[in-house]
C-alpha positions as CSV (number, residue, x, y, z in Angstrom):
1,M,3.9,3.4,12.4
2,Y,1.9,4.2,9.4
3,L,-1.3,5.0,11.9
4,F,0.8,6.8,13.9
5,D,2.1,9.0,11.3
6,L,-1.5,10.0,9.9
7,L,-2.6,10.7,13.5
8,L,0.4,12.9,13.7
9,M,-0.4,14.4,10.3
10,F,-4.0,15.0,11.7
11,V,-3.0,16.7,14.9
12,S,-0.6,18.8,13.1
13,F,-3.6,20.0,10.7
14,L,-5.7,20.7,13.6
15,V,-3.3,22.8,15.2
16,L,-2.5,24.7,12.3
17,I,-6.1,25.5,11.5
18,V,-6.7,26.6,15.3
19,G,-3.7,28.8,14.8
20,V,-5.1,30.4,11.7
21,L,-8.5,30.9,13.1
22,V,-7.2,32.8,16.2
23,G,-4.9,34.7,13.7
24,L,-7.9,35.6,11.8
25,A,-9.9,37.0,14.7
26,F,-6.8,39.2,15.6
27,L,-6.4,40.2,11.8
28,T,-10.3,41.5,12.0
29,L,-9.2,43.7,15.1
30,L,-5.9,44.8,13.5
31,E,-8.2,46.0,10.4
32,R,-10.8,47.6,12.6
33,K,-7.9,49.7,14.6
34,V,-6.0,50.7,11.4
35,L,-9.0,52.0,9.6
36,G,-9.8,53.6,12.8
37,Y,-6.5,55.4,12.7
38,I,-6.7,56.3,9.2
39,Q,-10.3,57.9,9.7
40,I,-8.8,59.9,12.8
41,R,-10.8,58.2,15.4
42,K,-10.1,55.1,17.9
43,G,-11.0,51.5,16.8
44,P,-13.0,49.1,19.2
45,N,-11.6,49.8,22.5
46,K,-14.1,48.7,25.1
47,V,-14.2,44.9,25.4
48,G,-11.1,43.6,27.3
49,F,-7.8,45.5,27.5
50,I,-7.5,47.9,24.4
51,G,-10.3,45.7,22.9
52,L,-8.3,42.7,22.8
53,L,-11.5,40.6,23.4
54,Q,-13.7,42.3,20.6
55,P,-13.2,39.6,18.1
56,F,-14.3,36.8,20.5
57,S,-17.4,39.2,21.3
58,D,-18.3,39.6,17.8
59,A,-18.1,35.8,17.1
60,I,-20.3,34.8,20.0
61,K,-22.8,37.6,18.9
62,L,-22.7,36.2,15.3
63,F,-23.0,32.5,16.1
64,T,-25.8,33.0,18.7
65,K,-28.2,35.2,16.3
66,E,-31.2,33.5,14.5
67,Q,-30.5,31.8,11.6
68,T,-33.0,33.2,8.6
69,L,-33.8,31.6,5.3
70,P,-34.8,33.5,2.2
71,Y,-38.1,33.0,0.6
72,M,-38.1,30.4,-2.4
73,S,-34.4,30.0,-1.8
74,N,-32.3,26.6,-2.5
75,F,-32.1,25.4,1.3
76,N,-29.3,22.8,0.8
77,I,-27.0,24.6,-1.5
78,Y,-27.4,28.0,0.5
79,Y,-26.2,26.6,3.6
80,L,-23.6,24.4,2.2
81,S,-21.6,27.2,0.2
82,P,-20.1,29.0,3.2
83,C,-19.3,25.7,4.8
84,F,-17.4,25.1,1.3
85,S,-16.0,28.4,1.1
86,L,-14.4,28.4,4.5
87,F,-13.2,24.4,3.9
88,F,-11.4,25.5,0.6
89,S,-9.7,28.6,2.2
90,L,-8.4,26.7,5.1
91,F,-7.3,23.7,2.8
92,M,-5.0,26.0,0.9
93,W,-2.9,26.1,4.2
94,M,-1.8,22.4,3.3
95,V,0.6,23.9,0.9
96,I,2.7,26.1,3.4
97,P,5.9,24.0,4.1
98,M,6.6,22.5,7.7
99,L,9.9,21.6,8.8
100,S,8.6,18.9,10.8
101,V,6.4,16.0,10.5
102,Y,3.7,18.0,8.5
103,L,3.1,17.4,4.6
104,N,6.0,19.2,2.3
105,F,5.1,18.0,-1.3
106,N,6.7,18.6,-4.3
107,L,3.6,20.0,-6.5
108,S,2.5,22.5,-3.6
109,L,2.0,25.8,-6.0
110,L,0.0,23.4,-8.5
111,F,-2.0,22.2,-5.3
112,F,-2.7,25.8,-4.5
113,L,-3.8,27.1,-8.0
114,S,-6.5,24.0,-8.1
115,V,-7.9,24.8,-4.5
116,A,-7.8,28.6,-5.3
117,S,-9.9,28.2,-8.5
118,L,-12.5,25.9,-6.5
119,G,-13.2,29.0,-4.4
120,V,-15.3,30.2,-7.5
121,Y,-17.9,27.7,-7.0
122,S,-18.7,28.5,-3.5
123,M,-19.6,32.0,-4.4
124,M,-21.6,31.2,-7.4
125,M,-23.7,28.8,-5.4
126,A,-24.0,31.2,-2.8
127,G,-25.3,34.1,-5.1
128,W,-27.4,31.8,-7.0
129,S,-29.1,29.7,-4.3
130,S,-30.3,32.8,-2.3
131,N,-32.9,33.8,-5.1
132,S,-31.7,37.4,-5.0
133,S,-31.0,39.4,-8.1
134,Y,-28.5,41.3,-6.2
135,A,-26.8,38.2,-4.9
136,L,-26.4,36.8,-8.1
137,L,-25.2,40.1,-9.6
138,G,-22.5,40.0,-7.2
139,S,-21.5,36.6,-7.6
140,L,-21.1,37.1,-11.2
141,R,-19.1,39.8,-11.0
142,S,-16.9,37.8,-8.4
143,V,-16.8,35.0,-10.4
144,A,-15.4,36.8,-13.8
145,Q,-13.0,38.7,-11.7
146,T,-11.6,35.8,-10.1
147,I,-11.3,34.0,-13.1
148,S,-9.8,36.9,-15.1
149,Y,-6.9,37.5,-12.5
150,E,-6.5,33.6,-11.9
151,V,-4.7,33.5,-15.5
152,S,-2.3,36.1,-15.0
153,M,-1.5,34.8,-11.4
154,A,-0.7,31.5,-13.0
155,M,1.4,33.0,-15.4
156,I,3.5,35.0,-12.5
157,L,3.8,31.7,-10.7
158,M,5.0,30.0,-13.8
159,S,7.9,32.5,-14.3
160,Y,9.2,31.7,-10.9
161,I,8.7,28.1,-11.3
162,Y,10.9,28.3,-14.5
163,L,13.4,30.2,-12.4
164,I,13.9,27.7,-9.7
165,M,12.6,24.8,-11.8
166,S,10.6,23.4,-9.0
167,M,7.1,23.9,-7.8
168,N,7.8,23.2,-4.0
169,M,7.6,26.1,-1.7
170,M,10.8,24.9,0.4
171,S,12.8,26.0,-2.8
172,F,12.0,29.3,-2.8
173,F,13.7,29.4,0.9
174,F,16.7,28.0,-0.5
175,Y,17.1,30.1,-3.8
176,Q,16.5,33.0,-1.7
177,E,19.3,32.8,1.0
178,Y,21.4,35.4,-0.2
179,I,19.0,37.8,-2.6
180,W,15.3,38.2,-2.2
181,F,13.6,37.6,-5.6
182,I,11.7,40.9,-5.4
183,Y,15.2,42.8,-6.3
184,F,15.1,41.6,-9.6
185,T,11.4,40.4,-10.4
186,L,10.2,43.8,-9.0
187,P,7.5,44.2,-11.9
188,L,6.3,40.4,-11.2
189,A,5.9,41.2,-7.4
190,L,3.9,44.6,-8.2
191,M,1.3,42.9,-10.5
192,W,1.2,39.8,-8.1
193,V,0.0,42.2,-5.3
194,V,-2.7,43.7,-7.5
195,T,-3.8,40.2,-8.5
196,V,-3.9,39.1,-5.2
197,L,-6.1,42.1,-4.2
198,A,-8.6,41.1,-7.0
199,E,-8.4,37.3,-6.2
200,T,-9.4,38.0,-2.6
201,N,-12.2,40.8,-3.4
202,R,-10.3,43.5,-1.3
203,T,-10.7,47.3,-2.0
204,P,-10.2,48.5,-4.5
205,F,-11.5,45.6,-6.4
206,D,-14.5,44.7,-3.8
207,F,-16.8,44.7,-6.7
208,A,-18.7,41.5,-5.3
209,E,-19.7,43.7,-2.5
210,G,-20.3,47.0,-3.9
211,E,-22.7,48.6,-1.5
212,S,-24.0,51.4,-3.8
213,E,-24.7,49.0,-6.4
214,L,-25.7,45.4,-5.1
215,V,-26.7,46.4,-1.2
216,S,-24.0,43.6,-0.5
217,G,-23.2,41.5,-2.9
218,F,-23.4,37.7,-3.2
219,N,-23.7,37.6,0.8
220,V,-26.7,39.9,1.3
221,E,-28.9,37.2,2.5
222,Y,-26.5,35.8,4.7
223,S,-26.7,36.4,8.4
224,S,-25.4,35.1,11.8
225,G,-23.2,31.9,11.6
226,T,-23.4,31.8,7.7
227,F,-22.4,35.2,7.3
228,A,-19.5,34.6,9.8
229,L,-17.9,31.7,7.9
230,I,-18.1,33.6,4.5
231,F,-16.2,36.4,6.5
232,L,-13.8,33.9,8.0
233,A,-13.0,32.5,4.5
234,E,-12.3,36.0,3.2
235,Y,-10.0,36.8,6.0
236,S,-8.1,33.3,6.0
237,S,-7.4,34.1,2.2
238,I,-5.9,37.2,2.9
239,L,-3.6,35.6,5.7
240,F,-2.7,32.9,3.5
241,M,-1.9,35.3,0.4
242,S,0.0,37.2,2.5
243,M,2.1,34.5,3.6
244,L,2.6,33.5,-0.1
245,M,3.6,36.6,-0.9
246,V,6.5,36.5,1.8
247,I,7.5,33.1,0.6
248,L,7.6,33.9,-3.3
249,F,9.4,37.6,-2.9
250,L,10.8,38.2,0.6
251,G,12.1,34.5,1.5
252,S,13.1,33.7,4.9
253,D,13.4,31.1,7.1
254,L,10.0,29.9,8.5
255,N,11.1,29.3,12.0
256,S,12.5,33.1,12.2
257,L,11.1,36.1,13.6
258,L,11.6,38.1,10.6
259,F,9.2,35.9,8.8
260,L,6.5,36.8,11.1
261,F,7.4,40.5,10.9
262,K,7.1,40.3,7.0
263,L,4.1,38.6,7.3
264,V,2.4,41.2,9.6
265,F,3.9,43.9,7.2
266,M,1.9,42.0,4.3
267,S,-1.3,41.7,5.9
268,F,-0.9,45.3,7.3
269,L,-0.5,46.4,3.4
270,F,-4.1,44.7,2.6
271,L,-5.6,46.9,5.5
272,W,-3.6,50.2,4.3
273,V,-4.9,49.8,0.8
274,R,-8.3,49.3,2.0
275,G,-8.1,52.6,4.0
276,T,-6.4,54.8,1.4
277,L,-7.9,53.7,-2.1
278,P,-11.2,54.4,-3.5
279,R,-13.1,51.3,-5.3
280,F,-12.0,50.9,-9.1
281,R,-14.3,50.8,-11.8
282,Y,-15.4,47.3,-13.3
283,D,-14.6,47.6,-16.8
284,K,-11.1,49.2,-16.0
285,L,-10.5,46.5,-13.7
286,M,-11.4,43.7,-16.4
287,G,-9.2,45.7,-19.0
288,L,-6.4,45.8,-16.6
289,A,-6.7,41.9,-16.5
290,W,-6.8,41.1,-20.1
291,K,-5.1,44.1,-21.4
292,S,-2.4,44.8,-19.3
293,F,-1.4,42.0,-16.7
294,L,-1.8,39.1,-19.0
295,P,0.3,40.4,-22.0
296,N,2.8,41.7,-19.3
297,S,2.9,38.4,-17.4
298,L,3.5,36.4,-20.6
299,N,6.3,38.8,-21.7
300,L,8.0,38.4,-18.6
301,L,7.5,34.5,-18.4
302,F,9.0,34.4,-22.2
303,Y,11.8,36.5,-20.8
304,F,12.4,34.3,-17.8
305,C,12.4,31.2,-20.0
306,C,15.1,32.7,-22.6
307,L,17.2,33.9,-19.5
308,K,17.1,30.1,-18.1
309,I,18.0,28.7,-21.8
310,F,20.9,31.2,-22.0
311,L,22.4,30.8,-18.6
312,W,22.2,26.8,-19.3
313,I,24.0,27.2,-22.5
314,W,26.4,29.6,-20.9
315,L,27.2,27.4,-17.9
316,L,27.9,24.5,-20.2
């Protein structure tokens, strides 16, 4: 029985990963279509019906191209870091609560923070092992940015943990049955959206890939399959963060169609921001994290702690 449960869990995780990877393929297509219409042109529409097969065509092209190795680079770390990057971003999906045979553990938010912080190491390894100044500078920027915004992300999550007194994501569905958290925690929700954009290295905070300054950032020396793995890791994080935003602020049942509509809207928000906003300035980005978001998130954490204590005393 125990072995059967383990096998069932493994199969569930496999199905989840396949679903995520197919979702990523169509997210890239959606992004190219959205950016095309924002720029008053058509996106990819030649491969298959209205371009639906374009992501698979891109995948075949990328994985069949020749793999190159930069001169004097660290061979093992250079090739392993994209694999680790994708592994960590897919590993995060374990915390999504399932209503069936899959995992649903009580410290899921703590597990998410732990795995999200591990992604820093793969970027640092990729930049350092490439033996390129541009890649190293891009990875240093990315590491500084991710660490800075992880602090405010943890503070924002702590506020919600104090509100519901649980780290289990299933609790967010139960507590948002009658009212969504976004209605009375709007400042936290807005800070969370900006923090997530910075965490996933997306426009307007894509300093790790500043073309005008760093050619292509930490992935400048990567091509073919290894570049595709880094690309998949980034979009997997975007999709996961979209789902997490829906769970935290716009709670609904995982089995409902409404949940999927909210998820698509949140994913569209990332693409909309990319097509609309210019790149931020790096010093302003770091100032925003340490001088604005950290004090504000600490103040709101203190406010929610006091609110919880007051309600507890009042109800007694």
